[in-house]
N, C-alpha and C positions, 0 to 999 in steps of 0.2 A: 206151586206146590200141587202134587196131583193127589187123591182122593184114593181110599183105598176100598174096595167094596164096600167091606165093616164100618169105618168112614160112615162111607154113603146112606147105610144103615142109620146109622144112630142117628145122623141130623135126619131125616125123614122122623124115626121113631118118641123121637125131643132127646135122648138117651143123655144123658151129659155125666163128666169125671164125679167122682165123689173126693174123689181124692187122689189123687194119681201116685201119689206116693206109695197107697195103699191096692192099687190097678182095682180098685170098686170103684162103680158104673150108677148110677142112681137117675133113676126117672123125672122127668120133672113137671110139674103140676100148673098152668098157669094160664089166668085171669086178667083179662084188660075191662074199664071202664073208662067212660068220655062224660063225664061230671060238668049237664052244662051250669056255666054259675062264671061271675064278673071278679069274684072274687080270691081267683085259684092262686091266687102267690098270695096273695095274705093266707089261707088255710095251707096254704103245702108250707112254710114256712110257723105260724102255730101246733102244725100239728107236730114238726123236725121237733121242735123247740119242749114240745110237750116230751117226745118219746128219748131224746136225747139225754134225758135222768138213767134211763135205764138199759137202752139199747144202740150198740152203731150205727151212728147217725151224721151223714155229711148231707148241706143240703144249700143250695142261691137262693133269691129269690124266683127264680126261672127255674128250677131247678132238685130233686133230694132221693135220698138214699136211706130207709132205712134195717137196716138187716132181726129176725128174728132172727132170735139163738133155739138151735131145733129143741134144748132141752127147758124154755120159760115156762114159767110156770108150775115149775111139774112134767111137764112133756115129754116128751121120747116120742120125738121124730124121726126119720132118717136121717136128716139133716136140715141148714139152716131153710127158714126164706127170706126172700128180700119184696117190700115193694119201692117199687122206684116211681114218682111221681116226676108232672112235667106240666108248667103254672102256662095255661098258654091264657089270651086273650077272654074268652069267652067261655074256656072249660078249666076245670083241673083232667088231666090225664093219669090215671094211677094206672100202673101194672105190677102185680102178683105175678110172683114164681116161689115153688112150695114143693117139699118133696115127702106129699103126700096129697090125693085126694082132698081126705079128710081135713087135713092139716088147710090146703087152698077154701077150704067154704068156713070153716073157723075166722078167718084172717079178713077176708070181705067184709060176713057184720064184724069185727073187730077196727078194719077202716071207715067202712063207712058209718058210725055208730061215735065213734072219734072225728071224724068233720062235723056231724049231725051238730051235734053238739057245739064245735068252731063258729057253726054259721048257722047258731038258734036263729039268724033274724029273716033266713030263707029256707031254714027243714020245714019236715025231710030233703032233703039232696035225692035230683032222682040216677040211682045208679045201673046200669044197664049195663048187668058185665056177662064180657061172653068171654067163655072157654075152650082154650085154643088142646 
C-alpha cells in the first residue's frame, strides 16, 4: 500500500486519528521511561490489578496496558491516554500516550507515584522520562 503525502505528513507530525467515524484528527503526546528494577513484573502486575477496578486494563506478567478515559476524575482532555508497560529482567519500560501535553505531564506523576508506593522498599524509583 502506497502512502499519500498527507499520510506521510501525519506520520512525521505524530498525528493519529481520534475517531475515524467523525473524521477528526488528534495530536498525541508521548513519553517513555526505563525504570531500573529487578521487580518489574511484580510492580506491573500490582499496578494493573490496582487500576483494573476503575480503568480498562489488560495485562500478563510481562506486559500491560491501562487506558485513562478523557473524562477520568472530572477531567476534560481531548482524548483518552494509554500507559503501556513491559517488564524486563532489570527494568520496567513505561510508555505514555496522551491527547494533551498537560495530560501527559499529569500522568507522569500519577504513574511514578503509584509505582513508588508499590516499590516502597526501593523507592524512589528512577524515572527518566523522555518526551517524544
